[in-house]
C-alpha positions as CSV (number, residue, x, y, z in Angstrom):
1,M,-2.5,9.7,6.9
2,K,1.2,9.1,6.3
3,E,0.7,7.2,3.0
4,A,-1.3,9.8,1.3
5,L,-0.8,12.4,-1.4
6,N,-3.8,14.6,-2.1
7,L,-3.9,16.2,-5.6
8,G,-7.2,18.0,-5.3
9,K,-9.9,17.8,-8.0
10,L,-8.9,16.1,-11.3
11,Q,-10.9,15.5,-14.4
12,F,-13.1,12.4,-14.1
13,Y,-12.6,10.7,-17.5
14,W,-15.0,7.9,-18.5
15,R,-16.4,8.8,-21.9
16,M,-16.1,11.2,-24.9
17,R,-19.1,13.4,-25.8
18,N,-20.1,14.8,-29.1
19,N,-21.8,17.9,-27.9
20,P,-21.0,19.7,-24.6
21,E,-24.3,21.5,-24.6
22,T,-26.7,18.6,-25.1
23,E,-24.9,15.7,-23.3
24,P,-24.8,16.5,-19.6
25,N,-22.5,14.5,-17.4
26,V,-24.0,11.9,-15.0
27,V,-21.1,12.5,-12.6
28,P,-19.1,15.7,-11.7
29,D,-16.5,16.8,-14.3
30,F,-13.8,17.1,-11.6
31,V,-13.5,14.8,-8.6
32,D,-11.1,14.7,-5.7
33,F,-8.1,12.3,-6.1
34,A,-5.4,11.2,-3.7
35,F,-2.7,8.5,-3.9
36,S,-2.2,6.1,-1.0
37,F,-0.1,3.0,-0.5
38,D,-0.3,-0.6,0.4
39,P,3.1,-1.1,2.1
40,I,2.8,-4.9,2.3
41,N,2.2,-5.5,-1.3
42,Q,4.2,-2.4,-2.4
43,L,1.1,-1.3,-4.4
44,I,0.4,2.4,-5.3
45,I,-3.4,2.8,-4.8
46,Q,-6.0,5.5,-5.0
47,Q,-7.0,6.6,-1.5
48,K,-10.5,5.4,-0.8
49,N,-13.2,8.0,-1.4
50,Q,-16.8,6.9,-1.0
51,K,-18.1,9.5,-3.4
52,T,-15.7,8.3,-6.1
53,L,-16.9,4.7,-5.6
54,E,-20.5,5.9,-6.0
55,Y,-19.6,7.7,-9.2
56,L,-17.8,4.6,-10.5
57,D,-20.9,2.5,-9.8
58,T,-22.9,4.9,-11.8
59,I,-20.7,5.0,-14.9
60,Y,-20.1,1.2,-15.0
61,K,-23.8,0.8,-15.7
62,E,-23.8,3.4,-18.5
63,N,-23.7,2.5,-22.2
64,F,-20.3,4.2,-22.8
65,N,-18.1,2.2,-20.5
66,V,-16.8,-0.7,-22.6
67,G,-13.1,0.2,-23.1
68,Y,-11.3,-0.3,-26.4
69,L,-11.6,-4.1,-26.9
70,Q,-14.7,-3.8,-29.1
71,D,-15.3,-4.0,-32.9
72,G,-14.6,-0.8,-34.7
73,H,-12.2,0.7,-32.1
74,A,-8.8,1.7,-33.5
75,L,-6.9,-0.1,-30.8
76,A,-8.9,-3.3,-30.6
77,N,-6.8,-5.5,-32.8
78,L,-3.5,-4.1,-31.7
79,Y,-4.1,-4.8,-28.0
80,G,-6.7,-7.6,-28.5
81,D,-4.6,-9.9,-30.7
82,D,-1.6,-9.7,-28.4
83,F,-3.7,-10.7,-25.5
84,L,-5.5,-13.4,-27.4
85,N,-2.2,-15.0,-28.3
86,L,-1.3,-15.0,-24.5
87,L,-4.6,-16.7,-23.8
88,I,-4.0,-19.5,-26.3
89,E,-0.4,-19.9,-25.2
90,G,-1.6,-20.1,-21.6
91,V,-4.1,-22.8,-22.4
92,Q,-1.5,-24.8,-24.4
93,N,1.1,-24.5,-21.7
94,Y,-0.8,-24.8,-18.5
95,N,-4.3,-26.3,-19.1
96,P,-4.5,-27.9,-22.6
97,K,-7.8,-29.6,-21.7
98,A,-9.6,-26.3,-21.0
99,K,-13.0,-26.0,-22.5
100,K,-15.1,-23.7,-20.3
101,I,-14.1,-20.0,-20.3
102,T,-15.5,-17.1,-18.3
103,E,-14.5,-13.5,-19.0
104,I,-15.0,-10.9,-16.2
105,G,-15.6,-7.4,-17.6
106,A,-16.2,-8.4,-21.2
107,G,-16.8,-5.0,-22.7
108,G,-17.8,-5.6,-26.3
109,C,-17.1,-9.4,-26.1
110,F,-14.3,-8.8,-28.6
111,I,-11.9,-11.5,-27.4
112,L,-14.6,-13.8,-26.0
113,N,-16.1,-14.1,-29.5
114,Q,-12.8,-15.1,-31.0
115,L,-12.5,-17.9,-28.4
116,K,-16.1,-19.0,-29.1
117,E,-15.1,-19.3,-32.8
118,Q,-12.3,-21.7,-31.7
119,D,-15.0,-23.9,-30.1
120,F,-14.5,-23.0,-26.5
121,T,-17.7,-22.8,-24.3
122,V,-17.8,-19.1,-23.2
123,Q,-19.7,-16.8,-21.0
124,A,-19.2,-13.3,-19.6
125,I,-20.0,-11.4,-16.4
126,D,-20.4,-7.6,-16.9
127,P,-22.9,-5.1,-15.6
128,S,-22.8,-2.9,-18.7
129,P,-25.9,-2.9,-20.9
130,I,-23.6,-2.6,-23.9
131,S,-21.9,-5.9,-23.0
132,V,-25.2,-7.6,-22.7
133,E,-26.3,-6.3,-26.1
134,S,-22.9,-7.3,-27.7
135,G,-23.3,-10.7,-26.2
136,R,-26.8,-11.1,-27.5
137,K,-25.7,-10.2,-31.1
138,L,-22.8,-12.7,-30.9
139,G,-24.7,-15.5,-29.2
140,I,-22.7,-15.2,-26.0
141,E,-24.3,-15.4,-22.5
142,V,-23.5,-12.2,-20.5
143,I,-24.5,-12.2,-16.8
144,E,-25.5,-8.6,-16.2
145,E,-24.0,-8.3,-12.7
146,F,-20.9,-7.2,-10.9
147,Y,-18.4,-10.0,-10.1
148,P,-18.7,-12.1,-8.0
149,C,-22.4,-12.9,-8.6
150,D,-24.9,-15.4,-7.5
151,K,-26.0,-16.4,-11.0
152,H,-22.5,-17.6,-11.8
153,N,-22.4,-21.2,-10.5
154,I,-20.5,-23.1,-13.1
155,L,-16.8,-23.8,-12.5
156,S,-14.5,-22.6,-15.3
157,D,-11.3,-24.0,-16.8
158,L,-10.1,-20.5,-17.6
159,I,-11.1,-17.2,-16.2
160,F,-9.7,-14.1,-17.8
161,H,-10.0,-10.3,-17.3
162,Y,-8.4,-7.5,-19.2
163,D,-8.1,-4.1,-17.6
164,V,-10.2,-5.1,-14.6
165,L,-8.0,-5.8,-11.6
166,E,-6.9,-2.2,-11.5
167,H,-10.5,-1.2,-10.9
168,I,-11.0,-3.5,-7.9
169,E,-10.9,-2.2,-4.3
170,N,-9.7,-5.5,-2.8
171,P,-7.7,-7.3,-5.6
172,V,-6.5,-10.2,-3.4
173,T,-10.1,-11.0,-2.4
174,F,-11.2,-10.7,-6.1
175,L,-8.5,-13.2,-7.1
176,N,-9.6,-15.5,-4.3
177,H,-13.1,-15.5,-5.9
178,N,-11.4,-16.4,-9.2
179,Y,-9.8,-19.3,-7.4
180,D,-13.2,-20.5,-6.0
181,D,-14.8,-20.3,-9.5
182,L,-12.1,-22.5,-11.1
183,E,-11.9,-26.2,-11.7
184,E,-8.8,-27.8,-10.0
185,G,-5.9,-27.0,-12.3
186,G,-7.8,-24.1,-13.9
187,I,-6.0,-20.9,-14.8
188,V,-6.5,-17.2,-14.5
189,V,-5.1,-14.9,-17.2
190,M,-5.2,-11.2,-16.5
191,A,-3.9,-8.0,-18.0
192,V,-3.4,-4.7,-16.1
193,P,-1.9,-1.3,-17.2
194,D,1.9,-1.4,-16.7
195,C,2.6,1.6,-14.4
196,T,6.2,0.8,-13.9
197,E,7.6,3.9,-15.7
198,Y,4.9,6.2,-14.4
199,I,5.7,5.2,-10.8
200,K,9.4,5.5,-11.4
201,Y,9.0,9.1,-12.7
202,G,6.1,10.1,-10.5
203,D,4.0,10.8,-13.7
204,V,0.4,11.7,-12.9
205,S,-0.6,11.1,-16.5
206,M,-1.5,7.5,-15.4
207,I,-4.3,8.8,-13.2
208,L,-7.9,7.7,-13.9
209,H,-10.5,7.8,-11.1
210,E,-11.6,4.4,-12.4
211,H,-8.2,2.9,-11.4
212,I,-7.9,2.0,-7.8
213,N,-4.6,0.1,-8.2
214,Y,-1.5,1.2,-10.1
215,F,0.5,-2.0,-10.7
216,D,4.2,-2.5,-11.5
217,E,5.6,-6.0,-11.9
218,H,6.6,-6.1,-8.3
219,S,3.3,-5.2,-6.8
220,L,1.3,-7.4,-9.2
221,K,3.5,-10.4,-8.2
222,N,2.9,-9.6,-4.5
223,V,-0.9,-9.3,-4.9
224,V,-1.2,-12.6,-6.8
225,Q,1.0,-14.4,-4.3
226,A,-1.1,-13.0,-1.5
227,S,-4.1,-14.8,-3.0
228,K,-4.8,-18.5,-3.0
229,L,-3.7,-18.8,-6.7
230,N,-0.2,-20.1,-7.6
231,L,1.7,-17.6,-9.7
232,L,3.0,-19.1,-13.0
233,T,4.3,-16.1,-15.0
234,I,4.3,-12.4,-15.4
235,K,5.4,-10.8,-18.6
236,K,5.1,-7.5,-20.5
237,S,2.9,-7.1,-23.5
238,N,4.3,-6.9,-27.0
239,Y,2.2,-3.7,-27.7
240,G,1.6,-0.7,-25.4
241,K,2.2,-0.7,-21.7
242,V,0.4,-3.8,-20.3
243,L,1.4,-6.4,-17.7
244,Y,0.2,-10.0,-18.3
245,C,-0.1,-12.6,-15.6
246,I,-1.1,-16.2,-15.5
247,A,-1.9,-18.1,-12.3
248,R,-3.3,-21.5,-11.5
249,K,-5.6,-23.2,-8.9
250,E,-3.6,-26.0,-7.3
251,K,-2.7,-27.3,-3.9
252,Y,0.7,-25.5,-3.9
253,S,0.6,-22.6,-1.5
254,N,2.5,-19.4,-2.2
255,P,5.1,-18.3,0.4
256,N,4.1,-15.0,2.0
257,T,7.2,-13.4,3.5
258,L,6.5,-9.7,2.8
259,S,7.0,-7.0,5.3
260,S,5.9,-3.4,5.4
261,D,8.2,-0.9,3.7
262,H,7.3,2.8,2.9
263,R,10.4,3.9,0.9
264,K,8.9,3.2,-2.5
265,F,5.9,5.5,-1.8
266,E,8.1,8.3,-0.4
267,L,10.3,8.2,-3.5
268,F,7.2,8.2,-5.7
269,K,5.7,11.3,-3.9
270,N,9.0,13.2,-4.2
271,N,9.3,12.5,-7.9
272,L,5.7,13.3,-8.6
273,L,5.8,16.7,-7.0
274,S,9.0,17.6,-8.9
275,L,7.8,16.4,-12.3
276,K,4.4,18.1,-11.8
277,D,6.0,21.4,-11.0
278,N,8.4,21.1,-14.0
279,I,5.6,20.5,-16.5
280,L,3.2,23.1,-15.1
281,N,5.8,25.8,-14.8
282,H,6.7,25.2,-18.4
283,I,3.1,25.4,-19.6
284,I,2.5,28.5,-17.6
285,S,5.6,30.2,-19.1
286,E,4.5,29.4,-22.7
287,G,0.9,30.5,-22.0
288,E,2.0,33.8,-20.4
289,Q,4.0,34.5,-23.5
290,G,0.8,34.2,-25.5
291,K,1.9,31.1,-27.4
292,S,-0.7,28.6,-28.7
293,I,-0.4,25.3,-27.0
294,G,-1.3,21.8,-28.1
295,F,-1.5,18.4,-26.3
296,Y,-1.1,15.2,-28.3
297,I,-2.9,12.3,-26.7
298,P,-4.8,14.7,-24.4
299,L,-6.0,12.0,-22.0
300,R,-2.4,11.9,-20.7
301,A,-2.4,15.6,-20.2
302,L,-5.8,16.0,-18.4
303,P,-4.4,15.4,-14.9
304,Y,-1.8,18.1,-15.4
305,L,-4.3,20.5,-17.0
306,S,-6.6,19.9,-14.0
307,L,-3.9,21.1,-11.7
308,L,-3.2,24.2,-13.9
309,N,-4.6,27.4,-12.6
310,N,-6.1,29.9,-15.1
311,K,-6.0,27.3,-17.9
312,E,-9.0,29.1,-19.5
313,E,-6.7,32.1,-20.3
314,Y,-4.4,30.0,-22.5
315,S,-4.9,29.1,-26.1
316,I,-5.1,25.3,-25.8
317,R,-5.9,22.6,-28.5
318,F,-6.1,18.8,-28.3
319,F,-4.9,16.3,-30.9
320,D,-5.1,12.5,-31.2
321,D,-4.6,9.9,-33.9
322,N,-7.7,7.9,-32.9
323,P,-10.3,8.8,-35.6
324,A,-13.1,8.0,-33.3
325,L,-12.1,10.9,-31.1
326,K,-12.1,13.6,-33.8
327,N,-14.5,16.5,-33.0
328,T,-15.4,14.9,-29.6
329,F,-15.0,16.5,-26.2
330,F,-13.7,15.5,-22.7
331,D,-16.0,16.4,-19.9
332,G,-14.9,19.6,-18.3
333,F,-13.0,20.8,-21.3
334,N,-14.9,22.5,-24.2
335,I,-11.9,21.8,-26.5
336,P,-12.6,19.6,-29.6
337,V,-10.2,16.8,-30.4
338,E,-8.4,17.4,-33.7
339,N,-6.1,15.1,-35.7
340,M,-2.6,15.2,-37.2
341,E,-3.9,16.8,-40.4
342,N,-5.3,19.7,-38.4
343,L,-2.0,20.1,-36.6
344,I,0.0,20.2,-39.8
345,T,-2.3,22.6,-41.7
346,S,-2.8,24.9,-38.6
347,P,0.1,24.3,-36.3
348,V,0.4,25.4,-32.7
349,D,3.5,27.2,-31.3
350,T,4.2,24.6,-28.6
351,L,3.2,20.9,-28.6
352,Y,3.3,18.7,-25.5
353,I,3.3,14.9,-25.9
354,L,3.0,13.5,-22.3
355,S,2.7,9.8,-23.3
356,E,5.6,7.8,-21.9
357,A,4.7,4.9,-24.3
358,F,4.3,6.7,-27.6
359,G,5.9,10.1,-27.1
360,D,9.0,9.6,-29.2
361,K,7.0,7.9,-32.0
362,I,4.5,10.7,-32.2
363,K,7.2,13.4,-32.0
364,S,9.1,11.8,-35.0
365,K,5.9,11.7,-37.0
366,V,5.2,15.3,-36.4
367,I,8.8,16.3,-37.2
368,D,8.6,14.4,-40.5
369,Q,5.8,16.7,-41.6
370,T,6.7,20.1,-40.1
371,N,9.6,21.7,-38.3
372,S,7.7,24.8,-37.2
373,I,6.5,23.4,-33.8
374,N,8.4,23.3,-30.6
375,I,7.8,19.8,-29.2
376,F,8.2,18.7,-25.7
377,T,7.8,15.1,-24.5
378,L,7.6,13.7,-21.0
379,K,11.4,12.9,-21.1
380,D,12.2,16.6,-21.4
381,F,10.9,17.2,-17.9
382,L,12.5,14.3,-16.1
383,I,15.3,15.0,-13.6
């Protein structure tokens, strides 16, 4: 296939485990991954793999899969409050009479509960048992099904979903279902990971098998305009790398004047192969010299480490600021996650921070506490 870039088997991330010996994985630790392309909507996508879709169906029904918008998660308020402000702003600006709200993929019902406390009538659609239990505790109805579902037959004034559309095999069809489930004039508010910089650089750190679509502002606009919804606004989040979008159900029809163009994907492939080689060659060089190697925010490093031959021969450690991750393990890597204190008291020789969003911030924090570590961020490997 012309629009394909096969990367082989990459780590299949969906949870953290406390004990590698007693918590077997329900899916393989490493699963094939390939990029493909929708040239009409200019959308970078994961090439369809039936096995991967089956594995995703399995994990979506497990008790781990609720994301970070849940009580107690270190990132919940930082990301959640920013999105909640967008929701309230969207209602005020585009549908001030909105009362009935449906969330698709509610996770821990973190945002939906705050809307309930503001006297909105709320419900959720999510197949995860944790979402159902969270809803029960908060007095929120959660329909335990994938969307769209037969049990959902009440039109909403507002439908929202956070970190959902990137998981959907046919995002235009999904948004058309949103359209059908809205009252006339109702709005959809959505959030997806902002992959603009990753696509620009060809950075595989954005890869998750759960993500079928890798949106930048251009492709998100195209997908929404290809649906029956009328696009109102797209904006970047105030925290992290997230794209927000608001669209409305109305009689206006979006103009569809797109044509097929493959240049974006060809540039992406070339940049990816170059950046991948730069990073892996550097890691190999450090490892062959016997240096101890650390990765800060290891989730961003896992795709690169998956591509690294003989990685078991190197002295590798993982570090992360999220206290919930300390002493836990990623499937396929029997390396416990440590924190900043561990890094300072027992430093590594070389530290990689492959986070485009937070690399400079973490580097500065490490330098403030020690100058004995050679630190490399993603920017150091860009051409």
